[in-house]
PAFITOR-568583 format. One record per residue: residue number from 1; residue in one letter; y, z, x negated of N, C-alpha, C, O in turn. Coordinates in nm, 2 decimals, always signed. Each point is the difference from the previous one (the first is absolute). Example, Ala and Ser with C-alpha at 12.3 -4.5 7.8 and 13.67 -1.06 7.14 Angstrom:
BEGIN
1, A, -0.57, +0.78, -1.32, +0.12, +0.00, +0.09, +0.12, +0.00, -0.09, +0.00, +0.07, -0.10
2, S, +0.11, -0.14, +0.14, +0.11, +0.00, -0.09, +0.11, +0.08, +0.08, +0.11, +0.01, -0.05
end
This chain:
BEGIN
1, M, -0.12, +0.05, -0.07, +0.15, -0.05, +0.07, +0.07, +0.01, -0.08, -0.02, +0.06, -0.10
2, G, +0.14, -0.15, +0.13, +0.13, -0.02, -0.08, +0.10, +0.10, +0.03, -0.01, +0.07, +0.10
3, K, +0.08, -0.05, -0.16, +0.12, +0.12, +0.07, +0.15, -0.08, +0.01, +0.06, -0.01, -0.11
4, P, -0.02, -0.02, +0.18, +0.15, -0.05, +0.07, +0.09, -0.05, -0.12, +0.02, +0.09, -0.09
5, K, +0.02, -0.20, +0.07, +0.10, -0.04, -0.08, +0.11, +0.07, +0.09, +0.01, +0.02, +0.12
6, S, +0.07, +0.00, -0.25, +0.17, +0.03, +0.01, +0.06, -0.11, +0.03, -0.01, -0.09, -0.08
7, K, +0.07, +0.07, +0.18, +0.10, -0.14, +0.08, +0.09, +0.09, +0.06, -0.03, +0.11, +0.05
8, K, +0.18, -0.18, -0.06, +0.09, +0.03, +0.10, -0.01, -0.02, +0.12, -0.01, -0.11, +0.04
9, R, +0.02, +0.21, +0.05, +0.01, -0.01, +0.14, +0.07, -0.07, +0.05, +0.11, +0.03, -0.03
10, V, -0.11, -0.13, +0.11, +0.08, -0.09, +0.05, +0.01, +0.04, +0.16, -0.11, +0.03, +0.06
11, S, +0.22, -0.03, +0.01, +0.01, +0.10, +0.13, -0.03, -0.14, +0.09, +0.00, -0.11, -0.04
12, N, -0.04, +0.17, +0.16, -0.09, -0.06, +0.11, +0.14, -0.05, +0.08, +0.08, +0.09, +0.03
13, S, -0.07, -0.22, +0.00, +0.07, -0.06, +0.05, +0.02, +0.05, +0.18, +0.11, +0.01, +0.07
14, A, -0.22, +0.00, -0.04, -0.04, +0.06, +0.14, +0.05, +0.14, +0.02, -0.02, +0.06, +0.11
15, G, +0.08, -0.01, -0.20, +0.00, +0.14, +0.05, -0.09, +0.12, -0.03, +0.03, +0.12, +0.03
16, S, -0.13, -0.15, -0.09, -0.09, +0.10, -0.01, +0.07, +0.13, -0.06, +0.11, +0.00, -0.06
17, S, -0.19, +0.10, +0.08, +0.03, +0.12, -0.04, -0.04, +0.06, -0.12, -0.12, +0.02, +0.01
18, P, +0.16, +0.02, -0.12, -0.06, +0.03, -0.15, -0.17, +0.02, +0.06, -0.09, -0.08, -0.03
19, F, +0.07, +0.19, +0.10, -0.13, +0.05, +0.02, -0.10, -0.12, +0.06, -0.12, +0.00, -0.02
20, E, +0.19, -0.10, +0.08, -0.10, -0.13, +0.10, -0.03, -0.10, -0.15, -0.10, -0.06, -0.02
21, E, +0.22, +0.06, -0.07, -0.05, -0.06, -0.13, -0.06, +0.05, -0.09, -0.05, -0.09, -0.08
22, A, +0.03, +0.22, +0.05, -0.07, +0.03, -0.06, -0.16, +0.00, +0.05, -0.10, -0.01, -0.07
23, R, +0.10, +0.02, +0.22, -0.14, +0.02, +0.05, -0.09, -0.14, -0.04, -0.12, -0.01, -0.05
24, N, +0.24, -0.09, +0.08, -0.03, -0.15, +0.00, -0.08, -0.02, -0.18, -0.11, -0.04, -0.04
25, E, +0.20, +0.09, +0.00, -0.03, -0.02, -0.15, -0.14, +0.06, -0.07, -0.08, -0.04, -0.09
26, L, +0.07, +0.17, +0.18, -0.10, +0.08, -0.04, -0.14, -0.08, +0.06, -0.11, +0.04, -0.05
27, F, +0.11, -0.12, +0.13, -0.12, -0.05, +0.08, -0.03, -0.10, -0.06, -0.12, -0.04, +0.00
28, Q, +0.23, -0.04, -0.07, -0.02, -0.15, -0.08, -0.06, +0.05, -0.12, -0.09, -0.07, -0.05
29, H, +0.14, +0.17, +0.02, -0.09, +0.02, -0.16, -0.15, +0.10, +0.01, -0.07, +0.02, -0.10
30, I, +0.05, +0.03, +0.21, -0.15, +0.03, +0.05, -0.08, -0.13, +0.01, -0.12, -0.01, -0.03
31, M, +0.19, -0.09, +0.08, -0.07, -0.09, +0.05, -0.03, -0.07, -0.14, -0.12, -0.04, -0.02
32, T, +0.22, +0.00, -0.08, +0.01, -0.07, -0.11, -0.08, +0.07, -0.11, -0.05, -0.07, -0.09
33, C, +0.03, +0.19, +0.08, -0.04, +0.11, -0.09, -0.15, +0.03, +0.01, -0.05, +0.08, -0.08
34, G, -0.03, -0.16, +0.17, -0.10, +0.06, +0.08, -0.05, +0.11, +0.01, -0.11, +0.02, -0.02
35, V, +0.20, +0.07, +0.05, -0.02, +0.16, +0.06, -0.09, +0.01, +0.10, -0.09, +0.08, -0.04
36, A, +0.07, -0.11, +0.16, -0.08, +0.02, +0.08, -0.14, -0.02, -0.06, -0.08, +0.08, +0.03
37, G, +0.04, -0.18, -0.11, -0.18, -0.02, -0.04, -0.01, +0.12, -0.09, -0.11, +0.05, -0.03
38, A, +0.21, +0.01, -0.02, +0.02, +0.10, -0.13, -0.10, +0.16, +0.03, -0.01, +0.05, +0.12
39, D, -0.05, +0.00, -0.21, -0.05, +0.14, +0.07, +0.11, +0.10, +0.01, +0.10, -0.03, -0.05
40, Q, -0.11, +0.15, +0.10, +0.08, +0.10, +0.04, +0.05, +0.01, -0.10, +0.12, -0.02, +0.00
41, D, -0.17, +0.07, -0.12, +0.08, +0.04, -0.12, +0.14, -0.04, -0.04, +0.12, +0.05, -0.01
42, H, -0.20, -0.22, +0.00, +0.10, -0.12, -0.06, +0.08, +0.00, +0.10, +0.12, -0.04, -0.04
43, Q, -0.12, +0.06, +0.17, +0.11, -0.01, +0.11, +0.10, +0.10, -0.01, +0.12, -0.02, +0.02
44, H, -0.18, +0.16, -0.04, +0.10, +0.11, +0.00, +0.07, -0.01, -0.12, +0.12, +0.02, +0.01
45, E, -0.17, -0.07, -0.17, +0.08, -0.03, -0.08, +0.12, -0.12, +0.01, +0.10, +0.00, -0.07
46, W, -0.13, -0.09, +0.14, +0.04, -0.10, +0.02, +0.14, +0.05, +0.08, +0.12, -0.03, -0.02
47, F, -0.16, +0.09, +0.11, +0.11, +0.06, +0.12, +0.09, +0.09, -0.09, +0.13, +0.00, +0.00
48, D, -0.19, +0.08, -0.08, +0.10, +0.12, -0.09, +0.11, -0.08, -0.04, +0.11, +0.00, +0.05
49, D, -0.15, -0.10, -0.17, +0.06, -0.09, -0.04, +0.11, -0.10, +0.06, +0.12, -0.02, -0.02
50, T, -0.19, +0.00, +0.07, +0.10, -0.11, +0.11, +0.12, +0.04, +0.10, +0.09, -0.07, +0.03
51, M, -0.13, +0.21, +0.01, +0.12, +0.07, +0.08, +0.10, +0.09, -0.12, +0.11, +0.05, +0.04
52, K, -0.16, -0.05, -0.16, +0.12, +0.00, -0.12, +0.10, -0.06, +0.02, +0.12, +0.03, +0.02
53, Y, -0.19, -0.13, -0.05, +0.06, -0.18, -0.03, +0.13, +0.03, +0.14, +0.12, +0.02, -0.01
54, F, -0.21, -0.03, +0.13, +0.11, -0.03, +0.10, +0.10, +0.13, -0.01, +0.13, -0.02, +0.02
55, A, -0.17, +0.12, -0.04, +0.08, +0.09, +0.03, +0.16, -0.03, -0.07, +0.11, +0.02, +0.05
56, E, -0.15, -0.06, -0.18, +0.10, -0.06, -0.11, +0.09, -0.11, +0.06, +0.12, +0.00, +0.00
57, R, -0.20, -0.11, +0.07, +0.03, -0.12, +0.03, +0.10, +0.00, +0.14, +0.09, -0.08, +0.02
58, Y, -0.13, +0.21, +0.06, +0.06, +0.03, +0.13, +0.06, +0.13, +0.02, -0.05, +0.08, +0.08
59, P, +0.17, -0.04, -0.17, +0.01, +0.11, -0.02, +0.10, +0.06, +0.17, +0.05, +0.11, +0.01
60, E, -0.05, -0.21, +0.07, +0.06, +0.07, +0.13, -0.09, +0.06, +0.09, +0.02, +0.05, +0.11
61, L, -0.16, -0.07, -0.17, -0.13, +0.05, +0.09, +0.03, +0.13, -0.04, +0.03, +0.04, -0.11
62, D, -0.05, +0.06, +0.24, -0.03, +0.16, -0.06, -0.17, +0.01, +0.02, -0.08, -0.08, +0.04
63, E, +0.08, +0.19, -0.08, -0.13, +0.06, -0.05, -0.11, -0.03, +0.13, -0.12, -0.02, -0.01
64, Q, +0.18, +0.04, +0.12, -0.07, +0.01, +0.16, -0.05, -0.17, -0.03, -0.11, -0.04, -0.03
65, Q, +0.23, -0.04, +0.05, -0.05, -0.16, -0.02, -0.10, -0.03, -0.09, -0.10, -0.05, +0.03
66, M, +0.13, +0.08, -0.13, -0.12, -0.01, -0.12, -0.14, +0.03, +0.04, -0.09, -0.07, +0.00
67, S, +0.09, +0.19, +0.04, -0.15, +0.02, +0.06, -0.04, -0.03, +0.14, -0.10, +0.03, +0.05
68, E, +0.20, -0.10, +0.02, -0.03, -0.07, +0.11, -0.06, -0.17, -0.05, -0.10, -0.08, +0.04
69, L, +0.19, +0.07, -0.11, -0.04, -0.13, -0.09, -0.15, -0.02, -0.08, -0.08, -0.09, +0.00
70, R, +0.08, +0.20, -0.05, -0.15, +0.03, -0.10, -0.09, -0.02, +0.13, -0.09, -0.09, -0.01
71, K, +0.09, +0.16, +0.13, -0.11, +0.04, +0.09, -0.03, -0.13, +0.09, -0.11, -0.03, +0.06
72, L, +0.24, -0.03, -0.08, -0.04, -0.17, +0.08, -0.06, -0.09, -0.07, -0.07, -0.09, +0.05
73, G, +0.08, +0.11, -0.19, -0.07, -0.07, -0.08, -0.13, +0.00, -0.06, -0.07, -0.09, -0.06
74, E, +0.04, +0.26, +0.08, -0.16, +0.02, -0.03, -0.06, -0.05, +0.14, -0.11, -0.05, +0.00
75, R, +0.18, +0.08, +0.13, -0.07, -0.05, +0.10, -0.03, -0.18, +0.00, -0.10, -0.03, +0.06
76, F, +0.17, -0.06, -0.11, +0.01, -0.11, -0.02, -0.08, -0.07, -0.09, -0.05, -0.12, +0.01
77, A, +0.03, +0.22, -0.11, -0.09, -0.03, -0.11, -0.15, +0.03, +0.03, -0.09, -0.01, -0.08
78, Q, +0.05, +0.06, +0.22, -0.13, +0.07, +0.04, -0.07, -0.16, +0.05, +0.06, -0.11, +0.02
79, P, -0.19, +0.14, -0.01, -0.06, -0.16, +0.07, +0.04, +0.03, +0.14, +0.06, +0.10, +0.05
80, P, -0.10, -0.21, +0.01, +0.01, +0.00, +0.15, -0.11, +0.06, +0.05, -0.11, -0.03, -0.06
81, K, +0.11, +0.11, +0.17, -0.09, +0.06, +0.07, -0.09, -0.10, +0.09, +0.05, -0.10, +0.05
82, A, -0.18, +0.14, -0.03, -0.08, -0.05, +0.06, +0.01, -0.01, +0.13, -0.01, +0.11, +0.04
83, R, +0.02, -0.21, +0.06, +0.00, -0.01, +0.11, -0.12, +0.07, +0.07, -0.11, -0.03, -0.05
84, A, +0.11, +0.11, +0.17, -0.14, +0.04, +0.05, -0.06, -0.10, +0.12, +0.06, -0.02, +0.11
85, S, -0.14, -0.02, -0.13, -0.04, -0.09, +0.12, -0.01, +0.06, +0.16, -0.03, +0.12, +0.02
86, A, +0.05, -0.18, +0.06, +0.02, +0.05, +0.13, -0.13, -0.01, +0.08, -0.01, +0.05, +0.11
end
């Protein structure tokens, strides 16, 4: 799994909030870095490193928003639940 590359953030012209931009960027990183297919230990380490990066990249997000962002990312990285047949 690769670490996110440092890039300048480009403001979204659609008027997205910093939280929405961070969420979308996190989901993109999860997909491109193969986090969903990794084992739990690697996922945990990846999220620790990535959330430090996001805290620097999005200083306008408070601790609660960063916690929510991680929670959303961890859910996004989980495999889909199997549907129960009726």
